[in-house]
C-alpha positions as CSV (number, residue, x, y, z in Angstrom):
1,M,-75.4,-20.3,-19.4
2,E,-75.4,-21.3,-22.8
3,L,-72.9,-18.5,-23.9
4,N,-72.4,-20.1,-27.7
5,R,-68.7,-20.3,-28.1
6,K,-67.5,-21.3,-31.4
7,Q,-63.5,-21.7,-32.2
8,F,-61.8,-21.8,-35.2
9,K,-58.4,-23.0,-36.0
10,H,-55.6,-22.6,-38.1
11,S,-52.0,-24.1,-38.1
12,F,-49.4,-21.0,-38.8
13,R,-45.6,-21.4,-38.2
14,G,-46.1,-25.0,-36.6
15,K,-48.4,-23.6,-33.7
16,E,-52.2,-23.4,-33.6
17,L,-53.9,-20.0,-34.2
18,V,-57.7,-20.1,-32.6
19,L,-60.1,-17.4,-33.0
20,E,-63.1,-17.6,-31.1
21,T,-66.4,-16.3,-30.6
22,S,-69.4,-15.8,-28.1
23,K,-72.2,-14.3,-26.2
24,L,-69.4,-12.6,-24.2
25,V,-69.6,-8.7,-25.2
26,G,-73.0,-9.0,-26.2
27,Q,-73.1,-5.2,-26.4
28,A,-70.3,-4.3,-28.6
29,N,-70.6,-4.8,-32.8
30,A,-68.2,-7.5,-32.8
31,S,-65.5,-9.5,-30.1
32,V,-63.7,-12.2,-30.9
33,F,-60.8,-13.8,-28.9
34,G,-57.6,-14.8,-30.1
35,S,-54.9,-16.7,-29.1
36,Y,-51.6,-18.0,-30.0
37,N,-48.4,-19.1,-28.3
38,G,-49.7,-18.2,-24.4
39,N,-50.7,-15.1,-25.9
40,T,-54.6,-13.9,-26.2
41,V,-56.2,-10.9,-26.7
42,L,-59.8,-9.8,-27.0
43,V,-60.8,-7.2,-29.5
44,T,-63.8,-5.2,-30.1
45,V,-65.6,-3.3,-32.3
46,V,-67.8,-0.9,-32.0
47,M,-69.4,2.0,-34.4
48,S,-71.7,4.6,-33.4
49,K,-75.4,4.9,-34.4
50,E,-75.3,7.8,-35.5
51,D,-72.6,9.9,-38.1
52,A,-70.3,12.2,-36.4
53,N,-70.2,15.8,-37.3
54,K,-66.7,15.3,-38.7
55,D,-65.6,15.6,-42.2
56,Y,-63.4,12.9,-41.8
57,L,-63.1,9.3,-40.7
58,P,-63.9,9.0,-37.5
59,L,-61.8,5.7,-36.4
60,V,-59.4,4.9,-33.4
61,V,-57.5,2.1,-32.6
62,D,-56.8,1.7,-28.9
63,Y,-54.3,-0.6,-27.2
64,E,-54.8,-1.5,-24.2
65,E,-52.1,-3.5,-21.5
66,R,-52.5,-5.4,-19.1
67,F,-50.3,-6.1,-16.1
68,Y,-52.0,-9.4,-14.9
69,A,-51.5,-10.4,-18.6
70,V,-47.7,-11.4,-17.7
71,G,-48.3,-12.2,-13.9
72,K,-46.9,-9.2,-12.7
73,I,-48.4,-6.1,-10.2
74,L,-45.9,-3.1,-12.1
75,G,-46.4,0.6,-11.8
76,S,-45.0,3.1,-8.8
77,R,-45.3,2.8,-5.5
78,F,-48.5,4.8,-4.7
79,M,-50.1,3.7,-8.7
80,R,-50.5,0.0,-8.5
81,R,-52.6,-0.1,-12.0
82,E,-52.6,0.9,-15.3
83,G,-52.1,4.2,-16.2
84,R,-51.1,6.1,-19.2
85,P,-50.5,3.6,-23.0
86,S,-46.3,2.8,-22.7
87,E,-44.7,3.2,-26.2
88,A,-44.6,-0.2,-27.0
89,A,-48.9,-0.2,-26.4
90,I,-48.7,3.3,-28.9
91,L,-46.8,1.9,-31.7
92,S,-48.5,-1.6,-31.6
93,G,-51.7,0.3,-31.9
94,R,-50.6,2.3,-34.8
95,V,-49.6,-0.7,-36.3
96,I,-52.9,-2.0,-36.5
97,D,-54.5,1.4,-37.7
98,R,-52.3,1.8,-40.1
99,T,-52.9,-1.9,-41.3
100,I,-57.1,-1.4,-41.3
101,R,-57.3,2.5,-42.1
102,P,-56.8,2.2,-45.7
103,L,-59.4,-0.6,-46.3
104,F,-63.0,1.9,-44.9
105,D,-64.4,4.0,-47.3
106,Q,-63.3,7.3,-46.2
107,R,-66.3,8.7,-46.8
108,M,-67.9,7.4,-43.7
109,R,-68.6,9.7,-40.7
110,R,-69.7,6.8,-38.0
111,E,-67.5,6.6,-34.9
112,I,-65.5,3.8,-35.4
113,Q,-63.8,2.4,-32.0
114,V,-61.3,-1.1,-32.4
115,A,-59.7,-1.9,-28.6
116,V,-57.1,-4.1,-28.6
117,T,-56.9,-5.4,-24.9
118,I,-54.1,-7.8,-24.0
119,L,-55.4,-10.6,-21.5
120,E,-52.0,-13.1,-21.8
121,M,-48.4,-12.5,-22.9
122,A,-45.5,-15.3,-23.2
123,D,-44.3,-14.8,-26.5
124,L,-43.7,-11.1,-27.1
125,E,-42.7,-11.8,-30.8
126,D,-46.3,-13.1,-31.7
127,L,-47.8,-10.1,-30.0
128,D,-48.3,-7.9,-32.9
129,F,-49.4,-11.0,-35.4
130,L,-51.8,-12.1,-32.9
131,S,-53.5,-8.6,-32.6
132,L,-53.8,-8.0,-36.0
133,V,-55.6,-10.9,-37.1
134,T,-58.2,-11.2,-34.2
135,A,-58.7,-7.2,-34.7
136,S,-58.9,-8.2,-39.0
137,A,-61.5,-11.0,-37.7
138,A,-63.1,-9.0,-35.6
139,L,-64.1,-6.2,-38.0
140,A,-64.9,-8.7,-40.7
141,T,-67.5,-10.5,-38.5
142,S,-69.1,-7.1,-37.7
143,N,-71.7,-5.3,-39.3
144,V,-69.1,-2.5,-39.8
145,P,-68.5,-1.8,-43.6
146,W,-64.9,-2.5,-44.4
147,G,-62.7,-3.7,-47.4
148,G,-60.8,-6.6,-45.2
149,P,-59.6,-8.9,-44.3
150,V,-56.3,-8.5,-43.9
151,A,-53.3,-9.8,-41.5
152,G,-49.1,-9.4,-41.1
153,V,-46.8,-11.9,-40.3
154,S,-42.7,-11.9,-39.2
155,A,-40.6,-11.6,-42.2
156,N,-37.5,-12.0,-40.6
157,S,-33.7,-12.6,-42.5
158,E,-30.1,-11.8,-42.2
159,G,-29.1,-8.7,-41.9
160,F,-32.8,-7.5,-40.7
161,K,-36.7,-8.4,-38.6
162,A,-39.8,-6.6,-39.9
163,F,-43.5,-6.8,-39.6
164,V,-45.4,-7.1,-43.0
165,A,-49.3,-6.5,-43.3
166,G,-51.6,-6.3,-45.8
167,T,-54.3,-8.2,-47.9
168,D,-54.4,-11.3,-50.1
169,E,-53.2,-9.1,-52.9
170,R,-50.7,-6.4,-51.5
171,I,-49.2,-5.0,-48.7
172,N,-50.3,-2.3,-46.9
173,M,-48.0,-1.9,-44.5
174,I,-44.4,-2.2,-43.1
175,E,-42.0,-2.1,-40.2
176,L,-38.1,-3.0,-40.5
177,E,-35.4,-2.8,-38.2
178,G,-31.8,-3.8,-39.4
179,V,-28.0,-3.2,-39.7
180,G,-27.2,-3.2,-43.6
181,A,-30.2,-5.5,-45.1
182,K,-29.9,-5.9,-48.8
183,E,-33.0,-4.7,-50.9
184,S,-33.0,-7.8,-52.7
185,D,-33.4,-9.7,-49.5
186,V,-36.1,-7.5,-48.4
187,V,-38.1,-7.7,-51.7
188,S,-37.5,-11.5,-51.3
189,S,-39.0,-11.7,-47.8
190,F,-42.0,-10.1,-48.6
191,E,-42.8,-11.9,-51.4
192,Q,-42.6,-15.1,-49.2
193,A,-44.4,-13.1,-46.4
194,Q,-47.8,-12.6,-48.8
195,K,-48.6,-15.9,-49.6
196,E,-48.4,-16.4,-45.3
197,I,-50.6,-13.4,-45.1
198,G,-52.8,-15.0,-48.2
199,A,-53.2,-18.3,-46.5
200,L,-54.4,-16.0,-43.0
201,I,-56.6,-14.0,-44.6
202,D,-58.7,-17.2,-46.3
203,F,-59.0,-18.5,-42.6
204,Q,-60.6,-15.3,-41.9
205,N,-63.1,-15.6,-44.4
206,K,-63.9,-19.3,-43.6
207,L,-65.1,-17.3,-40.3
208,V,-67.3,-14.9,-42.2
209,K,-68.7,-17.2,-44.4
210,E,-70.0,-18.9,-41.2
211,I,-70.9,-16.1,-38.7
212,G,-70.2,-12.9,-40.6
213,Q,-73.0,-10.2,-39.7
214,K,-75.0,-8.6,-42.8
215,K,-72.9,-5.7,-43.3
216,E,-74.8,-2.0,-42.1
217,K,-76.0,0.4,-44.9
218,V,-74.2,3.3,-43.7
219,A,-74.5,7.3,-45.4
220,L,-71.7,7.9,-46.9
221,A,-70.7,11.6,-47.8
222,E,-72.1,12.5,-50.8
223,I,-71.6,15.8,-52.6
224,D,-73.4,16.9,-54.7
225,A,-73.1,17.2,-58.4
226,D,-74.4,20.7,-59.0
227,L,-71.9,22.3,-56.7
228,A,-68.8,19.8,-58.2
229,K,-69.7,20.8,-62.0
230,K,-69.1,24.6,-60.1
231,V,-66.0,24.2,-58.6
232,R,-64.5,22.3,-61.3
233,D,-65.7,25.2,-63.7
234,F,-64.2,27.8,-61.6
235,L,-60.7,26.0,-61.2
236,K,-60.0,25.2,-64.4
237,N,-56.7,27.0,-65.6
238,K,-56.4,28.5,-62.2
239,L,-55.6,25.5,-59.5
240,E,-52.0,24.6,-61.7
241,E,-50.6,28.1,-61.2
242,A,-51.2,28.3,-57.5
243,V,-50.0,24.5,-56.5
244,Y,-46.8,23.9,-59.2
245,N,-45.2,26.5,-57.6
246,K,-41.2,25.7,-55.9
247,K,-41.9,27.6,-52.9
248,K,-44.1,26.5,-50.0
249,S,-44.5,30.2,-49.1
250,E,-46.0,30.9,-52.1
251,Q,-47.8,28.4,-53.0
252,Y,-49.7,28.3,-49.5
253,A,-50.8,32.0,-49.8
254,K,-51.4,31.6,-53.3
255,I,-53.6,28.1,-53.0
256,G,-55.1,29.9,-49.6
257,E,-56.2,32.9,-51.8
258,L,-57.4,31.2,-55.0
259,K,-60.0,29.3,-52.3
260,E,-61.2,32.6,-50.8
261,F,-61.8,33.4,-54.4
262,L,-63.9,30.5,-55.0
263,K,-65.9,31.0,-52.0
264,T,-66.6,34.4,-52.9
265,H,-67.2,33.4,-56.4
266,L,-69.8,30.1,-55.3
267,I,-71.8,32.7,-52.8
268,G,-72.4,35.3,-55.3
269,D,-73.6,32.3,-57.5
270,G,-76.4,31.3,-54.6
271,V,-74.4,28.6,-52.7
272,E,-75.5,28.7,-49.2
273,P,-72.5,29.6,-46.8
274,S,-73.6,26.4,-45.1
275,S,-72.0,24.6,-47.9
276,L,-69.1,26.2,-48.2
277,G,-67.3,23.1,-45.8
278,V,-68.3,21.0,-48.7
279,V,-66.6,23.2,-50.9
280,E,-63.4,23.0,-49.0
281,H,-63.6,18.7,-49.9
282,L,-63.7,19.8,-53.4
283,F,-61.1,21.8,-53.5
284,E,-58.7,19.4,-51.7
285,E,-60.5,16.7,-54.2
286,E,-59.8,18.9,-57.4
287,I,-56.0,19.3,-56.3
288,D,-55.6,15.4,-55.8
289,K,-56.5,14.9,-59.4
290,L,-54.6,17.7,-60.7
291,V,-51.3,16.5,-59.0
292,H,-52.2,12.7,-59.6
293,K,-52.4,13.5,-63.6
294,K,-49.8,15.9,-63.9
295,I,-46.8,13.4,-62.2
296,L,-48.4,10.3,-64.0
297,E,-48.7,11.8,-67.4
298,E,-46.3,14.2,-67.7
299,E,-43.6,13.7,-64.6
300,K,-44.6,16.5,-63.7
301,R,-43.6,17.7,-60.1
302,P,-45.5,20.8,-57.7
303,D,-41.8,22.4,-57.2
304,G,-40.6,21.4,-60.3
305,R,-38.1,18.2,-59.6
306,K,-37.8,15.6,-61.3
307,L,-38.9,12.5,-60.1
308,D,-35.6,11.1,-58.4
309,E,-34.6,14.2,-57.1
310,V,-33.8,14.8,-53.7
311,R,-34.2,18.6,-52.5
312,E,-31.0,20.8,-51.8
313,L,-29.2,19.5,-49.5
314,H,-27.4,21.2,-46.1
315,A,-25.3,19.9,-43.2
316,E,-23.9,22.1,-40.1
317,L,-22.2,20.5,-37.1
318,G,-22.4,22.8,-33.9
319,M,-24.4,25.1,-33.5
320,L,-24.9,24.5,-30.0
321,K,-21.5,25.5,-28.4
322,R,-22.1,23.9,-24.9
323,T,-24.1,21.1,-25.9
324,H,-22.1,17.7,-26.2
325,G,-23.1,17.0,-29.6
326,S,-25.1,19.2,-32.5
327,A,-26.3,19.2,-35.7
328,L,-28.0,20.6,-38.2
329,F,-29.6,19.1,-41.3
330,I,-31.8,21.1,-44.3
331,R,-33.4,19.3,-47.3
332,G,-35.5,22.1,-48.9
333,D,-38.1,23.6,-46.5
334,T,-37.6,20.6,-43.5
335,Q,-34.9,21.6,-41.0
336,A,-34.3,19.2,-38.0
337,L,-31.7,21.0,-35.0
338,V,-30.5,17.1,-33.0
339,V,-28.9,17.6,-30.2
340,T,-26.6,14.5,-28.2
341,T,-26.2,14.4,-24.5
342,L,-23.8,11.6,-23.1
343,A,-23.9,10.6,-19.6
344,T,-22.7,7.7,-17.2
345,P,-24.1,4.7,-17.1
346,G,-26.0,5.1,-14.0
347,T,-28.6,7.4,-15.8
348,E,-30.1,5.1,-18.2
349,Q,-34.1,5.3,-18.3
350,L,-35.4,2.2,-16.1
351,V,-38.2,0.7,-18.4
352,E,-41.0,-1.7,-16.8
353,T,-43.6,-2.6,-19.0
354,I,-45.6,-6.1,-20.0
355,E,-43.0,-6.4,-23.0
356,F,-39.7,-5.2,-21.2
357,S,-38.2,-5.1,-18.1
358,G,-34.7,-3.1,-18.1
359,K,-32.8,-0.6,-18.7
360,R,-32.6,1.8,-21.7
361,R,-29.1,3.1,-22.9
362,F,-29.7,4.7,-26.3
363,M,-32.9,7.0,-26.5
364,L,-34.1,9.2,-29.5
365,H,-37.0,11.6,-28.3
366,Y,-38.4,14.0,-31.5
367,N,-40.3,17.3,-30.7
368,F,-42.7,18.5,-33.6
369,P,-43.8,22.4,-32.1
370,P,-46.3,24.3,-33.7
371,Y,-44.0,26.7,-34.9
372,S,-42.5,23.9,-37.3
373,T,-45.2,24.6,-39.7
374,G,-46.6,27.9,-38.9
375,E,-48.9,27.1,-36.8
376,I,-50.5,27.9,-33.1
377,G,-50.8,25.1,-30.8
378,R,-50.0,23.5,-27.5
379,F,-46.9,22.3,-25.9
380,G,-46.4,19.1,-23.7
381,A,-46.4,15.5,-23.2
382,P,-45.2,14.1,-26.9
383,G,-48.6,12.5,-29.0
384,R,-48.5,9.3,-30.7
385,R,-47.3,10.8,-33.9
386,E,-44.0,12.2,-32.0
387,I,-43.8,9.1,-30.6
388,G,-43.2,7.0,-33.8
389,H,-41.6,9.1,-35.5
390,G,-38.9,9.0,-32.5
391,A,-39.2,5.4,-32.5
392,L,-38.5,5.2,-36.6
393,A,-35.5,7.1,-36.2
394,E,-33.8,5.1,-33.0
395,K,-34.6,2.2,-34.7
396,A,-33.0,3.6,-37.9
397,L,-29.3,4.2,-35.6
398,R,-30.0,1.3,-32.9
399,G,-27.7,-1.8,-34.3
400,L,-25.0,1.2,-35.1
401,V,-24.8,2.4,-31.8
402,P,-21.7,0.7,-30.4
403,P,-22.3,-1.8,-27.2
404,Q,-21.7,-0.2,-23.6
405,A,-18.2,-2.4,-23.6
406,E,-17.0,-0.2,-26.4
407,F,-18.6,3.1,-25.3
408,P,-19.8,3.4,-21.8
409,Y,-22.1,6.2,-22.0
410,T,-25.2,6.6,-21.8
411,I,-26.8,8.9,-25.3
412,R,-29.8,10.7,-25.1
413,V,-30.8,12.3,-28.8
414,V,-32.9,15.0,-29.1
415,S,-34.4,16.5,-32.8
416,E,-36.2,19.9,-32.5
417,I,-38.0,20.4,-35.8
418,L,-37.6,23.7,-36.6
419,S,-39.4,24.1,-40.0
420,S,-41.4,21.0,-41.5
421,N,-42.3,19.6,-45.2
422,G,-41.8,16.6,-45.8
423,S,-40.5,13.7,-43.8
424,S,-39.3,15.5,-40.4
425,S,-38.2,12.3,-39.0
426,M,-35.7,11.2,-41.7
427,A,-34.3,14.7,-41.4
428,T,-34.2,13.5,-37.8
429,V,-31.9,10.1,-38.8
430,C,-29.5,12.2,-41.0
431,G,-29.2,15.1,-38.4
432,A,-29.0,12.3,-35.5
433,S,-26.1,10.5,-37.4
434,L,-23.8,13.8,-37.9
435,S,-24.9,15.0,-34.4
436,L,-23.8,11.6,-32.9
437,M,-20.9,11.5,-34.7
438,E,-19.8,15.0,-33.3
439,A,-20.6,14.3,-29.9
440,G,-17.6,11.3,-30.5
441,V,-20.1,8.3,-30.8
442,P,-18.4,5.9,-32.5
443,L,-20.8,5.3,-34.8
444,K,-20.3,2.0,-37.1
445,Q,-21.5,4.0,-39.8
446,P,-23.3,6.8,-40.8
447,V,-26.9,6.5,-41.7
448,A,-29.0,8.6,-43.5
449,G,-32.8,8.3,-44.8
450,I,-35.5,9.3,-47.7
451,A,-39.1,9.5,-47.7
452,M,-40.8,8.4,-50.8
453,G,-43.8,9.1,-52.2
454,L,-46.5,6.8,-54.4
455,M,-48.6,7.9,-57.7
456,I,-51.1,5.5,-59.2
457,D,-54.1,5.7,-60.9
458,D,-57.7,4.5,-60.9
459,K,-57.2,1.1,-61.9
460,G,-53.9,0.2,-60.2
461,D,-51.8,-0.4,-63.1
462,K,-49.3,3.0,-63.8
463,Y,-47.5,4.0,-61.1
464,K,-44.8,6.9,-60.3
465,V,-42.3,6.5,-57.4
466,L,-41.2,9.9,-55.7
467,T,-38.2,10.9,-54.2
468,D,-38.5,12.9,-50.9
469,I,-42.1,14.1,-51.3
470,Q,-42.9,16.7,-49.8
471,G,-46.5,19.7,-49.9
472,P,-48.7,18.3,-52.2
473,E,-47.2,15.2,-53.0
474,D,-46.8,14.1,-48.8
475,H,-51.0,14.9,-48.5
476,Y,-52.1,13.5,-51.9
477,G,-49.8,10.7,-52.5
478,D,-50.7,7.2,-52.5
479,M,-47.8,6.1,-50.5
480,D,-45.3,7.3,-47.3
481,F,-42.2,4.9,-47.6
482,K,-39.8,6.0,-45.5
483,V,-36.4,4.0,-45.9
484,A,-33.2,4.9,-44.0
485,G,-29.8,3.1,-44.3
486,T,-25.7,3.2,-44.5
487,K,-23.8,3.1,-48.0
488,D,-24.5,-0.5,-47.5
489,G,-27.6,-1.1,-46.7
490,V,-31.3,-1.1,-45.0
491,T,-31.3,0.1,-41.2
492,A,-35.0,1.1,-40.5
493,I,-38.2,0.9,-43.1
494,Q,-42.0,2.0,-42.3
495,M,-44.7,2.1,-45.2
496,D,-48.1,3.7,-45.2
497,V,-50.4,4.0,-47.8
498,K,-53.5,5.3,-48.3
499,I,-54.8,3.0,-51.2
500,N,-55.0,-1.0,-50.6
501,G,-51.1,-1.9,-51.3
502,I,-48.5,-2.2,-53.3
503,T,-47.0,-5.2,-55.1
504,P,-43.8,-6.4,-55.5
505,K,-42.5,-4.5,-58.3
506,M,-43.8,-1.4,-56.8
507,L,-41.8,-2.1,-53.5
508,A,-38.6,-2.9,-55.7
509,D,-38.7,0.3,-57.6
510,G,-39.4,2.1,-54.5
511,L,-36.0,0.7,-52.9
512,A,-34.0,1.3,-55.4
513,Q,-34.4,4.7,-55.9
514,A,-34.6,5.0,-52.2
515,K,-31.2,4.4,-52.2
516,K,-29.7,6.1,-54.9
517,A,-31.2,9.5,-53.0
518,R,-30.0,7.6,-49.8
519,L,-26.3,7.8,-51.3
520,E,-26.4,11.0,-52.6
521,I,-27.6,12.6,-48.9
522,L,-24.7,10.4,-47.3
523,E,-22.5,12.5,-49.5
524,V,-23.1,15.4,-48.3
525,M,-23.4,14.6,-44.8
526,N,-19.7,13.0,-45.3
527,K,-18.2,16.3,-46.4
528,A,-19.3,18.3,-42.8
529,I,-18.2,14.7,-41.3
530,A,-16.6,11.9,-42.4
531,A,-15.8,10.2,-39.4
532,P,-16.7,10.1,-35.9
533,K,-14.8,12.5,-33.5
534,K,-12.0,10.4,-31.6
535,E,-13.0,12.9,-28.0
536,V,-15.9,13.5,-26.7
537,S,-16.8,17.0,-26.0
538,D,-15.3,18.8,-22.9
539,Y,-18.3,19.5,-21.5
540,A,-19.5,15.6,-21.6
541,P,-18.5,13.1,-18.4
542,K,-15.3,11.4,-18.7
543,I,-15.8,7.7,-18.0
544,L,-13.0,5.0,-16.1
545,I,-13.9,1.6,-16.2
546,L,-12.2,-0.6,-13.3
547,Q,-12.7,-4.7,-12.9
548,I,-13.0,-5.7,-10.0
549,R,-14.4,-9.1,-8.8
550,P,-18.1,-9.5,-7.8
551,D,-16.9,-11.1,-4.5
552,Q,-15.3,-7.1,-3.5
553,I,-18.5,-4.9,-4.6
554,G,-19.5,-5.4,-0.9
555,Q,-16.3,-3.9,0.5
556,V,-16.1,-0.7,-2.1
557,I,-20.1,0.0,-1.1
558,G,-19.4,0.0,2.2
559,S,-21.8,-0.7,5.0
560,G,-25.2,1.3,4.5
561,G,-23.1,2.9,1.6
562,K,-20.5,3.9,3.8
563,V,-17.7,3.5,1.3
564,I,-18.9,4.8,-1.9
565,N,-20.6,7.8,-0.7
566,D,-17.1,8.9,1.0
567,I,-15.8,8.6,-2.3
568,I,-18.4,9.6,-4.4
569,D,-18.5,13.5,-1.3
570,R,-15.1,13.7,-1.2
571,T,-14.5,13.7,-5.2
572,G,-17.6,14.4,-7.0
573,A,-17.7,11.9,-9.3
574,S,-20.2,9.3,-10.1
575,I,-19.5,5.6,-9.4
576,D,-22.3,2.8,-10.6
577,I,-21.3,-0.9,-10.3
578,E,-22.3,-3.5,-12.3
579,E,-23.0,-7.1,-10.9
580,D,-20.5,-8.5,-12.7
581,G,-18.1,-6.2,-11.1
582,K,-17.5,-3.8,-13.4
583,V,-16.7,-0.2,-12.2
584,F,-17.7,2.9,-14.1
585,I,-16.2,6.2,-13.2
586,G,-17.7,9.6,-14.2
587,A,-16.2,12.6,-13.4
588,I,-16.6,16.7,-15.2
589,D,-12.5,15.7,-16.6
590,K,-10.0,12.7,-17.0
591,A,-8.1,14.1,-13.7
592,A,-11.1,14.5,-11.5
593,A,-12.7,10.5,-12.4
594,E,-8.3,9.4,-12.0
595,S,-8.4,10.7,-8.3
């Protein structure tokens, strides 16, 4: 059978990238097999035939891991197959989604699914690079209207490792983890990455020229010009008073009231009730225009702050008395209660995925309950957003947590978002740093985070960087740029945009303004606690460390665990023994551990 295989090859960092198309997966709109450095992925693109009854672009990216990709049979004894996606899979899927989504026309209402299936995995470091470039090639060569291609590359330097993605001219997605990375080094590294991204896009354009399908003409959600004029005329001289309000509750109340007045007025003017969904969209569009205009032309923010001004801050320790460490961090209307729990080494999380098999000693979990935004909703397992925010905060702190040899505890941090109005993930970073220090975890340095925003004109030339975005700035702004770090440098960056991307100059300006804000926040945090406590909480277990020869491990454990279990039963202590002969003895107090 002739499968009409076509391979396209490109040399990238000394290795061969291969993208292959064929008659396989013939019922999808497009499919591409990608291979690089022992990794192989399949990316498929499917678009529905009809519009969905939704008021947003219904795009979904699914990242599917397969155990056979690493030659293992994983899962529990009772479930030897893939189930829910791992956290790593969710985060990789988000990287692709965040890169490709801004390049779709947001007026599209066709359902689009991009599915990435990992078929072979030899090198984890190259998997995001391969998955994204293959997804981009599949979209670019499909009949689905899209503004790509895009590509992403690792951009590592002294003090940090990063993955940067975008178009041939601008960066539109960043993930960075570091320990005291210098802002200037970050910008320089990303400028070099932009050149590599450009070469990968040139490679993809050759595919498009040779095998690209004609893009389908898709109906877009168009707005009736007469209705749009009626909305604009009514809102003129009324909208600014509602939007420009320092208090979130009053702002939301006035906006809601004005929206209802608008609907009542339009119905009285002969507009059909069935058109009110479109009116909602027009109302949002007018707020977007107003916020952009006021910031770009007058540097006037909805809550009256200066462009580089941080909202009122509050840092408080010990709100919960019986936990091992707790802190309350508040920035404006955003409130995070962060709790630290310390436990013995035996409580480490066992992780077994295609990317990693081992133990996880430091965990940070983020909870975003519906009451934090004054809404009613479900409680339960964390969603993709919660997993992503928790992973970002964990990344910001991970490099500053002491190794097990210095601090033998397993550490779990949980952030409860009590109220949210802008960057609860960065409030989590601040609260977690405080909570860890209050728990007696010897962090190398305190860490703070801040969310930066961007307002840019239609031409993409004039822009303003905003510090500590909230409310309308977060919702209608063009960039969500989260930066965490110490007084010495950056520990984490995450960036998403709603535009094609940002330039190195915009990046440099954002980092400089973020540093100023970070130092201000650290000053407030240091007043609450300047250094980690010398002792852990009375409620935390106490751990003693002994060293025995590896050949003595069997004697300590005893036949069938008889000796070690007898010690545990008599003392109530927990005992964990490492392969190198290190013994961790945990008990409710030091005396019990020594006994």
